[in-house]
C-alpha positions in Angstrom: 69.6 89.9 101.8 71.7 86.3 102.4 73.6 84.6 99.9 73.3 80.8 100.3 73.7 77.6 99.3 71.1 74.5 100.6 72.4 71.6 102.2 69.0 70.2 103.3 68.2 73.4 104.8 71.7 74.5 106.2 72.7 77.9 105.2 76.7 77.2 104.4 78.6 80.3 104.9 81.7 78.8 103.9 80.8 77.5 100.4 79.3 80.9 100.0 82.3 83.1 101.1 84.0 81.1 98.9 82.2 81.3 95.9 82.4 85.4 96.7 85.9 85.3 97.1 86.5 82.8 93.9 84.3 84.5 91.5 83.4 87.7 92.6 85.9 91.1 94.0 88.2 90.4 96.3 88.6 94.2 97.1 85.4 95.0 96.6 85.2 97.6 99.6 87.4 99.9 98.1 85.3 99.7 94.8 82.6 100.9 97.0 83.4 103.3 98.8 85.1 104.6 95.4 81.3 104.7 94.1 79.5 106.3 97.4 81.7 109.7 96.4 80.0 109.8 92.9 77.9 112.6 91.3 74.6 112.5 89.8 73.8 108.9 91.1 71.3 110.0 94.4 68.7 110.8 91.3 68.5 106.7 90.2 66.2 104.2 92.5 66.6 101.4 94.1 62.8 100.2 92.7 63.0 97.1 90.7 63.9 93.5 90.6 67.6 92.7 91.3 69.2 89.2 91.0 72.4 87.7 91.3 74.9 86.8 88.7 74.5 83.1 88.6 71.8 80.7 86.9 68.3 80.0 87.9 68.7 76.3 88.5 71.2 77.9 91.8 69.3 78.4 94.8 71.3 81.6 95.9 69.6 82.8 92.7 66.8 84.3 94.1 65.0 87.5 94.0 65.1 91.0 95.7 62.2 93.0 94.9 63.0 96.6 96.3 60.5 99.5 96.5 61.5 102.6 97.3 59.4 105.6 99.0 60.9 108.3 99.6 64.2 107.2 101.3 62.8 104.5 102.6 63.5 101.2 101.0 61.1 97.7 101.6 61.9 94.8 99.8 61.4 90.6 99.8 63.9 88.2 99.3 63.7 84.2 98.0 62.0 81.8 96.6 64.3 79.5 98.4 64.3 80.8 102.2 62.1 83.9 101.8 62.5 87.3 103.8 62.3 90.8 104.1 64.7 93.7 103.6 63.8 97.3 105.6 66.4 100.1 105.4 67.1 104.1 104.9 68.8 105.7 101.6 70.8 108.3 101.8 72.4 109.3 98.8 73.3 106.2 96.8 73.7 104.1 99.6 70.8 102.3 101.1 72.0 100.9 105.2 69.2 97.6 105.8 68.5 95.0 108.0 67.2 91.8 106.2 65.4 88.4 108.2 64.3 85.4 107.3 60.6 84.3 107.6 61.5 81.1 108.9 64.9 80.8 109.7 66.1 77.3 108.9 68.5 75.1 111.5 71.7 76.2 111.9 70.9 79.4 109.7 72.3 83.0 110.2 68.8 84.1 111.3 69.5 88.0 110.1 71.8 91.1 109.9 72.8 94.3 108.5 73.4 95.0 104.7 74.5 98.4 102.9 73.6 98.0 99.2 75.4 101.0 97.0 73.6 102.0 94.0 75.8 101.8 90.9 73.1 102.7 88.1 71.7 99.1 87.3 74.0 97.1 89.4 73.8 97.0 93.6 77.0 96.1 95.2 76.2 94.4 98.8 78.1 94.1 102.2 76.5 91.8 103.9 77.1 91.3 107.9 75.3 88.3 110.0 74.9 89.5 113.8 74.8 86.1 115.0 78.4 85.5 113.8 79.7 88.6 112.8 80.6 87.0 109.0 81.0 89.3 106.2 80.5 88.6 102.7 80.3 91.4 99.4 78.6 90.2 96.1 76.9 92.0 93.3 73.5 92.2 91.8 72.3 93.4 88.4 68.5 95.0 87.7 66.4 92.7 85.9 62.7 93.8 85.6 61.4 97.6 86.5 62.2 101.2 87.3 65.6 100.6 88.0 66.0 99.8 84.5 65.7 103.7 83.4 69.0 104.5 86.4 71.2 106.9 84.5 70.4 109.1 81.7 69.2 106.7 78.9 71.3 107.1 75.8 70.1 106.5 72.2 72.2 106.4 69.3 75.4 104.8 67.5 77.4 103.1 70.6 81.0 101.2 70.3 81.9 99.1 73.0 85.5 97.2 73.7 86.3 94.9 76.8 89.2 92.7 77.7 89.9 91.4 81.1 92.3 88.9 82.8 92.0 88.1 86.6 93.9 85.3 88.4 92.4 83.6 91.2 88.7 83.6 90.2 86.6 81.3 89.4 85.9 77.4 90.3 85.8 75.6 86.7 83.6 72.4 87.3 84.8 68.7 87.7 85.9 67.2 84.2 85.7 63.6 85.0 88.1 63.0 87.6 91.3 65.2 86.1 90.9 68.3 88.4 90.9 67.8 92.3 87.6 67.7 93.7 88.2 67.3 97.7 88.2 68.7 100.4 86.7 71.2 98.3 85.7 71.1 95.0 87.0 74.6 93.7 90.2 74.8 91.5 91.1 78.7 91.0 91.8 79.6 87.5 92.8 82.7 85.3 89.9 84.4 83.6 90.4 86.3 80.3 88.3 87.5 77.6 87.3 89.5 74.9 83.9 91.6 74.3 83.1 93.7 71.4 79.7 95.5 70.6 78.0 98.5 68.9 74.6 100.1 68.0 75.2 100.9 64.4 73.7 104.3 63.1 70.5 102.5 61.6 70.4 101.0 65.2 71.6 97.3 64.4 72.4 95.5 67.7 76.0 94.0 67.2 78.7 91.9 68.8 80.0 88.8 70.6 82.9 88.0 72.9 84.4 84.9 74.8 85.3 83.9 78.2 88.2 81.6 79.0 88.8 79.9 82.5 92.3 78.0 82.9 92.8 76.3 85.6 95.7 76.3 87.6 96.5 72.9 87.4 98.0 71.5 83.8 95.7 68.6 84.2 92.4 70.1 84.1 90.8 70.8 81.1 90.3 74.6 80.2 86.0 75.5 80.1 85.5 78.2 77.4 82.1 80.4 76.1 81.4 81.8 73.2 78.6 84.3 72.7 76.7 86.5 71.0 75.2 90.2 71.7 71.3 90.5 71.4 70.6 93.9 72.5 72.9 96.6 73.8 71.5 99.5 76.6 73.6 102.5 77.5 73.4 104.7 80.5 75.1 107.8 81.8 75.8 107.3 85.1 78.2 110.9 84.9 77.5 112.0 81.6 81.1 111.5 79.4 82.8 110.0 82.7 80.8 107.1 84.0 79.2 104.9 81.5 77.4 101.7 81.7 76.4 99.3 79.1 73.8 96.5 79.7 74.3 93.3 77.1 71.7 90.6 76.4 73.6 87.5 75.0 73.2 83.8 74.0 75.8 81.4 74.0 77.0 80.4 70.7 79.7 77.9 71.6 80.8 76.5 74.2 83.3 73.5 75.1 84.5 71.2 77.5 81.9 72.0 80.1 80.1 69.1 81.9 77.2 68.1 80.3 74.0 70.3 80.5 76.2 73.3 81.3 76.5 76.6 79.7 74.6 75.1 76.5 74.3 77.2 73.2 71.7 79.1 73.2 71.3 79.8 77.2 70.7 83.6 77.6 72.7 85.8 80.1 73.7 89.3 80.9 76.5 91.4 81.1 77.4 94.7 82.7 80.5 96.8 81.7 81.0 99.9 83.5 83.6 102.5 81.9 84.6 104.8 84.9 87.5 107.5 84.6 86.8 109.2 87.8 89.0 107.4 90.0 92.1 105.4 89.8 91.8 101.9 91.1 94.3 100.0 93.2 95.9 98.5 89.7 96.4 102.1 88.3 94.3 101.5 86.2 91.2 103.5 86.1 88.0 102.3 88.2 86.2 100.0 85.2 84.1 97.2 86.2 82.4 94.0 84.1 79.8 92.0 85.5 79.4 88.5 83.8 76.2 86.6 83.9 73.4 85.2 85.1 72.4 82.8 82.8 69.1 81.2 82.2 70.3 78.1 82.9 73.2 76.4 84.3 76.7 78.0 83.6 79.2 77.1 86.3 82.6 78.4 85.5 81.4 81.4 83.8 79.6 83.9 86.3 82.2 86.7 87.1 82.8 90.2 88.8 86.0 91.7 88.0 87.4 94.8 88.8 90.6 96.8 88.7 90.5 96.9 93.1 90.6 93.0 92.8 94.8 93.1 93.1 97.2 95.9 93.8 99.5 94.4 91.5 100.4 97.0 88.6 98.4 95.7 85.8 100.1 93.7 82.9 102.5 92.8 85.9 102.7 88.8 86.5 100.0 87.8 88.7 97.7 91.5 88.0 94.2 91.3 87.7 92.6 94.1 85.5 89.9 94.8 83.2 89.9 97.1 80.5 86.3 99.0 79.3 85.9 101.6 76.1 82.2 102.6 75.7 82.5 105.3 72.7 79.3 107.4 71.5 79.2 109.5 68.4 78.0 113.0 68.9 78.1 114.1 65.3 78.9 112.1 62.6 82.3 113.8 62.2 83.6 113.9 65.8 84.5 110.4 66.1 83.5 108.1 68.7 84.5 109.2 72.6 83.3 108.3 76.2 83.1 112.1 76.1 80.6 112.1 73.9 78.2 110.0 76.2 75.3 111.4 78.0 76.5 115.3 76.9 
């Protein structure tokens, strides 16, 4: 299913590719290959409504409705330029083809994709048949049976996340001080922390922040603070691969463009604890998706993994994410990932 930004009716692959490189996963192929080897995932389903981590005002923030029947998966995407997806599932990987119903002038009319199912996430590799252009991006489950993927957990949970990623995002223009030409993209360092918990009395609590620090010192620094409204936790591999979906709302924002990242904007954050593999930066294969948002929030949509860079985590220029999700098996046992799903 193609990713595109509309300029008239032309699909600008370069802009989409720049966004993916800047804000998503620079070394997605390693993570996707690693996920293909995980046990326990094939029991999950592709059926449901999937969305990318972008605001509803962005044409790329469409929808992907998939229906799985046996090993066959069919779907529809839209709404800007509607089309279809059809393919066959093998384990946790869907190999599919996509096409527009009515291709616009200058657009890639169709191609192939592989979707790797990662609990409530889809890792997508898209190839345009006409040009051979290749893109990587992620979707998250927004509604339907895919919300039940994994072993759904109940009971007390504690979550801590911190992250640092370089050369990632495109902070918004801030009144002329940041470069806006020839391409209005300024790389930035993304940092932040998140803490959340489900208490023994089933209260859902927590909060966090995301700061985007542009490389040019003259640029202002966008930052959001958010509160956690609801937490859903699933065990993809009990005690080994745990995924938490946080429903949040922005309760503080600074130096964004007018109309961006407004207080009250709701969003989704998906964090995956995975100690089954060692990633490129020598940390476990943890993953973090920030967004989408219910309204425009143009500097705070990220996918951060430990496969972005092979620079050892903590060294100059490194990118990393630490995810810890601990479940309480018994009151006296303490919180631990090993307790999740066992």
